[in-house]
C-alpha positions in Angstrom: 84.3 5.4 116.9 86.7 6.9 114.3 89.6 7.5 116.9 89.5 4.1 118.0 89.4 2.5 114.6 92.4 4.8 113.6 94.3 3.3 116.3 93.6 -0.4 115.8 94.8 0.2 112.3 97.8 1.9 113.2 98.9 -0.6 116.0 98.4 -3.6 113.3 100.5 -1.8 110.7 103.1 -1.1 113.0 103.0 -4.7 114.4 103.9 -6.0 110.9 106.5 -3.5 110.1 109.3 -5.7 111.1 108.0 -8.2 108.4 107.7 -5.7 105.8 111.4 -4.8 106.3 112.8 -8.1 105.5 112.8 -7.7 101.5 112.7 -4.7 99.1 112.1 -5.6 95.5 111.8 -3.2 92.7 109.2 -3.8 89.9 111.9 -3.0 87.5 114.3 -5.7 89.1 111.8 -8.4 87.9 111.8 -7.0 84.4 109.0 -4.3 84.3 109.2 -1.8 81.3 108.2 1.8 82.3 106.5 4.2 79.8 105.7 2.0 77.1 101.9 1.2 76.4 102.0 -1.8 74.0 99.9 -4.9 74.8 103.0 -7.0 75.0 104.9 -4.8 77.5 101.5 -4.5 79.5 101.2 -8.2 79.9 105.0 -8.4 80.9 104.5 -5.8 83.5 101.5 -7.7 85.1 103.7 -10.8 85.5 106.9 -8.8 86.6 104.9 -7.1 89.6 102.7 -9.8 90.6 105.9 -12.1 90.8 107.7 -9.7 92.9 104.5 -9.4 95.3 104.3 -13.1 95.4 108.0 -13.5 96.2 107.7 -10.9 99.2 104.6 -13.0 100.6 106.6 -16.3 100.5 109.4 -14.6 102.2 107.0 -13.8 105.2 106.9 -9.9 104.3 108.4 -7.2 102.7 108.2 -4.2 100.3 107.8 -4.0 96.5 108.8 -0.6 95.1 107.4 0.7 92.1 109.7 3.2 90.5 108.7 6.9 89.7 107.6 6.0 86.2 104.3 5.0 84.4 103.7 1.3 84.1 101.3 -0.2 81.8 99.3 -3.1 82.7 96.3 -5.1 81.1 95.3 -7.2 84.0 95.1 -6.3 87.8 98.0 -6.4 89.9 97.7 -7.5 93.5 97.0 -10.6 95.8 94.6 -13.5 94.9 94.5 -15.6 97.9 92.8 -18.9 98.4 92.5 -18.8 102.4 92.4 -16.7 105.4 95.7 -14.7 104.8 97.9 -12.1 106.8 99.9 -11.0 103.6 102.4 -8.5 105.5 103.0 -6.9 102.1 103.5 -3.1 101.3 103.4 -1.8 97.8 105.3 1.7 97.6 105.6 4.3 94.8 108.9 6.2 94.6 108.8 10.0 94.5 105.5 10.8 95.9 101.8 9.8 94.9 102.0 11.3 91.3 105.5 10.0 90.3 104.9 6.5 90.3 101.9 5.4 88.1 100.0 2.2 87.2 98.1 2.6 83.9 95.5 0.1 83.2 94.9 -0.1 79.8 91.9 -2.5 79.8 89.0 -0.4 80.7 87.0 -3.7 81.7 89.7 -4.6 84.5 90.9 -3.1 87.8 94.2 -1.7 88.4 94.6 -3.4 91.7 92.9 -6.5 92.8 93.1 -7.7 96.3 91.1 -10.8 97.4 90.6 -14.3 98.9 88.5 -17.1 98.5 88.0 -18.0 101.9 88.3 -16.1 105.5 89.9 -12.4 105.2 92.9 -10.9 103.6 94.6 -8.2 105.8 98.0 -7.0 106.5 98.3 -4.8 103.2 99.8 -1.3 102.8 99.7 0.5 99.5 101.1 4.2 99.5 102.4 7.1 97.4 100.9 5.8 94.0 98.5 6.9 91.2 96.2 4.1 89.8 95.1 5.2 86.4 91.9 4.0 84.2 90.4 0.9 84.5 87.0 -0.3 85.6 88.0 0.0 89.2 91.1 1.7 90.8 91.1 -0.7 93.7 88.7 -3.9 93.8 88.8 -5.2 97.2 87.0 -8.4 98.3 87.1 -9.7 101.8 89.9 -7.4 102.6 90.2 -6.0 106.4 92.9 -4.3 108.6 94.9 -2.8 105.5 96.3 0.7 104.9 96.2 2.9 101.9 97.9 6.1 102.1 98.4 8.9 99.5 97.1 7.2 96.4 95.5 8.9 93.7 92.6 7.5 91.9 92.4 9.0 88.3 90.0 8.4 85.4 88.1 4.8 86.6 85.2 3.8 84.3 83.0 2.8 87.2 84.4 3.1 90.8 87.7 4.5 92.4 87.3 2.0 95.1 84.9 -0.9 94.8 84.6 -2.9 98.1 82.7 -6.3 98.7 82.2 -8.8 101.6 84.9 -6.8 103.7 85.8 -7.6 107.0 86.7 -5.1 109.7 88.0 -1.6 109.0 90.5 -0.6 106.5 91.6 2.7 106.2 92.3 5.2 103.3 94.4 8.0 104.4 95.0 11.3 102.4 93.9 9.8 99.3 92.8 11.6 96.1 89.9 10.9 93.8 90.3 13.2 90.4 89.5 13.5 86.8 87.1 10.6 87.1 85.4 9.9 83.5 81.6 10.6 82.8 80.2 7.7 84.3 82.3 7.0 87.3 81.9 7.2 91.0 84.0 7.3 94.0 83.5 4.5 96.6 81.1 1.6 96.7 80.9 -0.4 99.9 79.0 -3.8 100.4 79.3 -5.3 103.8 82.4 -4.6 105.8 83.6 -1.1 106.9 85.8 1.4 105.1 87.2 4.5 106.5 88.6 7.6 104.7 90.7 10.0 106.5 91.9 13.6 105.0 90.9 12.5 101.7 89.8 14.5 98.8 86.9 13.8 96.2 87.0 16.3 93.4 87.4 17.3 90.0 84.1 16.0 88.4 84.3 12.9 90.8 80.7 10.9 91.2 78.7 9.6 94.1 79.1 7.2 96.8 76.9 3.9 97.3 76.9 2.2 100.8 75.0 -1.3 100.7 74.9 -3.4 103.8 78.4 -2.1 104.7 79.7 1.2 106.6 81.6 4.2 105.1 83.4 6.5 107.7 84.6 9.6 106.3 86.8 11.9 108.7 87.5 15.4 107.7 86.6 15.0 104.0 86.9 17.4 101.2 84.0 16.7 98.8 83.7 19.3 95.8 81.3 18.7 92.8 79.7 15.4 91.6 76.6 13.2 92.0 75.9 9.4 91.6 76.1 8.0 87.9 75.4 4.7 86.7 72.9 1.9 87.9 70.9 3.0 90.9 70.0 1.2 94.0 66.3 2.6 93.5 64.5 3.7 90.6 63.3 6.5 92.7 64.2 10.0 90.9 66.0 11.2 94.0 68.6 8.2 94.0 69.8 9.6 90.7 70.3 13.1 91.6 72.2 12.3 95.0 75.6 12.5 96.1 75.2 9.7 98.6 73.1 6.5 98.1 72.8 4.7 101.7 70.6 1.4 101.0 69.7 -2.1 102.3 71.1 -1.5 105.9 74.0 0.9 104.9 75.6 3.0 107.3 77.1 6.5 106.6 79.4 8.6 109.1 80.7 11.9 108.3 82.9 13.5 111.0 84.2 17.3 110.2 85.2 18.4 106.6 83.5 20.2 103.7 81.2 19.1 101.3 80.2 20.8 98.2 77.6 18.4 96.2 77.7 20.5 93.1 74.7 19.6 90.9 73.4 16.9 93.2 69.6 17.5 93.7 69.5 15.3 97.0 72.7 15.4 99.2 72.0 11.8 100.9 69.3 9.5 99.7 68.4 6.6 102.0 66.4 3.6 101.5 66.2 1.4 104.7 69.4 2.7 106.2 71.0 1.1 109.3 72.3 4.7 110.5 73.1 8.1 109.1 75.4 10.2 111.3 76.7 13.5 110.3 78.6 15.7 113.0 80.6 18.9 112.6 80.4 19.2 108.7 80.3 22.2 106.7 77.9 22.0 103.6 78.0 24.4 100.7 74.6 23.5 98.9 74.3 25.3 95.5 71.6 23.5 93.5 70.5 21.0 96.1 66.9 20.9 97.1 67.1 18.0 99.7 69.4 17.7 102.3 68.3 14.2 103.1 65.7 12.0 101.4 64.7 9.0 103.1 62.5 6.4 101.4 61.5 3.4 103.4 61.8 2.6 107.0 65.0 1.9 109.1 66.8 -1.3 108.5 65.8 -4.4 110.8 64.2 -2.3 113.5 67.1 0.5 113.8 65.1 3.2 116.1 67.5 6.1 115.5 68.4 6.1 111.8 69.3 9.9 111.5 71.4 12.2 113.4 72.8 15.5 112.3 74.2 17.7 114.8 76.7 20.8 115.1 76.9 21.5 111.4 76.9 24.5 109.3 74.5 24.5 106.0 75.0 27.1 103.4 72.3 27.1 100.9 72.2 29.2 97.6 69.1 27.3 96.4 66.7 30.3 95.9 63.8 27.7 95.9 64.5 26.7 99.4 66.0 23.7 101.1 64.2 20.8 102.5 66.2 19.5 105.5 64.4 16.4 105.8 62.1 14.6 103.0 60.4 11.4 103.8 59.4 9.6 100.6 56.9 7.2 101.9 54.5 6.5 104.7 56.9 3.4 105.8 59.3 6.0 106.8 57.2 6.9 110.2 58.9 3.8 111.9 61.6 5.4 113.3 63.2 8.8 114.5 65.3 11.4 113.0 67.1 14.1 114.8 68.6 17.6 113.5 69.9 19.7 116.1 72.3 22.6 116.8 72.7 23.0 112.9 73.0 26.6 111.7 71.7 27.2 108.4 72.4 30.2 106.2 70.1 30.6 103.1 69.5 33.6 100.4 67.3 36.4 101.8 64.6 36.0 99.4 64.4 32.2 99.6 61.9 30.4 101.8 63.0 29.4 105.3 64.6 25.7 105.4 62.0 23.3 105.9 60.6 19.8 107.1 58.9 18.9 103.5 57.6 15.5 103.5 54.4 14.1 101.8 53.4 13.1 105.5 53.4 15.2 108.5 56.5 16.0 110.6 54.6 14.5 113.5 54.0 11.4 111.7 57.9 11.1 111.2 58.5 12.0 114.7 61.4 14.6 113.9 63.0 16.7 116.3 64.6 19.9 114.9 66.4 22.7 116.6 67.9 24.8 114.0 69.0 28.7 113.8 68.5 30.2 110.4 70.8 33.2 109.4 69.1 34.8 106.0 72.0 36.4 103.9 
């Protein structure tokens, strides 16, 4: 599934490359002023960059170059369409992802905003850029089949990427989430599908929320962090989790390494559609619950949880709950955890299925090899 989605996106990006090469416009050429943070200059920069993007779209496609300097803005830059649109626009930073920066000085606004009133918005590439500050790094609405590559999300107030009403898969490749604020999180997905490939989430970054939509993580590196801010559920396990998968959301992790830091629960799920984890390594320091599921699967999903061929390294001296059911309604569907190697402190209890209801009632299938240290 992941490889197919990667191929589809790569094909679509390649098919619009010719259109993108028609025009190359620098933000500076439109009057943008770098390295000045006054309100007047920030307003001027927003007008200049958005005018360059609009001109590229009007010409049938092209590239907007952001020079290797810092440009202050006080409103989002991007695309706001009124109908189903294939933009054929690339926004590219010069000098690598940390050289060209968009600095949002208004903490209530997004850095980049891509949306359409009707249909979907597709055919956008943003690469080699740092988006700094603001409420969101990227605010996406009804965006599909777009590519975001080598982007650094830094110091957002709420979400690095906030995506609602999304269409088919958009891909983030080799992106970094760093130095997020005390109250911020990494990714919010509501409807639609987002894929992150070879991306890094670290340096005090927060958690992930998947609601109705689907989040695919291919070979991620996640270091530290737990969910912050408004919760999808008042349950205490939700507030101390790295992932919240709720209301028909789906989470797919393929390979990579995950260290949830201070999170008590790695994955909190309430009516999930599917959780599939394969070949990933988890280093669990304080984590007490690998997965905690509240209510039953969403709309009759019969196999909400599959974990296979992974490695769990637990350092919690109190022991690790591999799976925890939080309510009796959980008994309606199956879980499978198999071919998973679990290492844990020699003096700690063996990893267990610790539920408020019996394992038979929850219909679990467990095949584990414990390796005490």
